[in-house]
C-alpha positions as CSV (number, residue, x, y, z in Angstrom):
1,M,116.4,79.0,91.0
2,S,115.8,82.2,92.9
3,K,115.7,85.2,90.6
4,N,118.2,87.2,92.7
5,H,120.8,84.6,93.5
6,Y,122.5,83.3,90.4
7,R,126.1,83.2,91.7
8,E,128.0,81.2,89.2
9,K,130.3,82.5,86.5
10,L,128.7,82.5,83.0
11,I,131.8,82.9,81.0
12,G,132.6,79.6,79.1
13,A,129.1,78.3,79.4
14,D,127.2,77.0,76.4
15,A,123.9,78.9,76.3
16,K,120.9,79.9,74.4
17,I,120.0,83.6,74.6
18,A,116.4,84.7,73.8
19,F,116.2,88.3,72.6
20,D,113.4,90.0,70.7
21,N,111.6,86.7,69.8
22,K,114.9,85.3,68.4
23,N,117.2,82.6,69.9
24,F,120.9,82.7,69.7
25,K,123.1,79.7,70.5
26,G,126.7,79.7,71.4
27,K,129.4,80.1,74.1
28,I,129.4,83.0,76.5
29,I,132.8,84.6,76.1
30,D,132.5,87.8,78.1
31,E,130.3,89.4,80.8
32,T,130.2,92.9,82.2
33,K,127.8,94.5,84.6
34,N,125.3,95.2,81.9
35,T,126.2,93.0,78.9
36,I,126.8,89.4,77.8
37,S,128.9,88.5,74.7
38,L,128.1,85.3,72.9
39,K,130.3,83.5,70.3
40,T,127.9,81.7,67.8
41,P,128.8,78.5,66.0
42,D,129.7,80.5,62.9
43,N,132.2,82.5,64.9
44,K,130.2,85.7,65.1
45,I,130.3,87.7,68.3
46,K,126.9,89.0,69.5
47,K,126.6,91.4,72.4
48,F,123.4,91.7,74.4
49,I,122.2,94.0,77.1
50,K,121.4,91.8,80.1
51,K,118.1,93.4,81.1
52,N,116.6,92.6,77.7
53,I,117.4,88.8,77.5
54,K,116.7,85.4,79.0
55,I,119.6,83.0,79.2
56,K,119.1,79.3,79.0
57,L,121.8,77.1,80.5
58,K,121.8,73.3,81.0
59,N,119.3,73.2,83.9
60,S,118.1,76.8,84.3
61,I,116.7,79.8,82.7
62,I,118.0,83.2,83.9
63,D,116.2,86.5,83.4
64,G,119.0,88.9,82.6
65,K,117.5,91.7,84.6
66,Y,118.3,89.8,87.8
67,I,122.0,89.5,87.1
68,T,122.8,93.1,86.1
69,R,125.7,93.6,88.5
70,R,129.4,93.0,88.3
71,I,130.3,89.3,88.3
72,E,132.5,89.9,91.4
73,D,129.6,91.3,93.3
74,R,127.1,88.7,92.2
75,I,129.3,85.8,93.3
76,K,130.1,87.3,96.7
77,K,126.5,87.8,97.8
């Protein structure tokens, strides 16, 4: 995957998020220009700043710093 061209919506995706040498697993429930919100299996909501995380989906790993734009703008490009 090209680092600048992740064009799919992330909301609703099952993901693992790596942040500060810790991994968090759950479903992405919200995305803004700079943040991702994850609902963990124990129903806690964790909010992460995109530029500080890596997101692992089924077949790809996304460095959050490359998707720090509004979802509408990222999908259009």
